[in-house]
N, C-alpha and C positions, 0 to 999 in steps of 0.2 A: 700656774701649777702650785705656787705657794698658797694661794687662796683655797684651792681644792684640798690641799693637805690640812689646812686649818679647819675646814669644814669637816673633814674626816675625823680629825682629832676631837672636835666638839661632839660629834656623834658618838665616838668611842667613849668619851668621858660622860656622856649622858647616862643617867641611871635607869636604863631600861630594865623592866622587871624580868624580861625573858628575851633572849636574843632571837628565839623563833618568832616572837612578835615583831621584832625589828625586821627580820627577813620577810615576813608577811607584808609589812608596810612598804618595804623596798619593792616587792613584786607588784604592789598596787600602783606605784608611780607610773610605769609605762601604760597600764590600763587607763589611768586617769588622763594621760596624755592623748590616748587614742579615743577618748570619749567625745572629743570635739576638737575644734581648732584652738585649743588652749595651749599656750606656750608657757611652760614653767621655767623660771631661771633658777640658779643655784640657791638664791635666798628663799624662793618659794619652797623648794624641796627641803631646805634646812628647817624652815618654819614648820612645815608639815611634820617632819620627824620630831622636832622638839615638842610640838603640840601633842603628838601621840605619846611621847615619853611622859609628859605631865599627866595626860589622861590615864595612863596605866598606873602611875604612881598614886593618883588620888582615887582611882576606882571610878 
């Protein structure tokens, strides 16, 4: 539980340009899970979110 809280805090502290963008990315995660037999762990999800936060910041 503590690890999940830490990940949530890191996501909250990330400088997303728009929280609607974050919401869109979060909605994409289940779709990506359903695309195949791909199992994402918490680190994969965190990396995915951080990648998108950097992409939005840099355009």
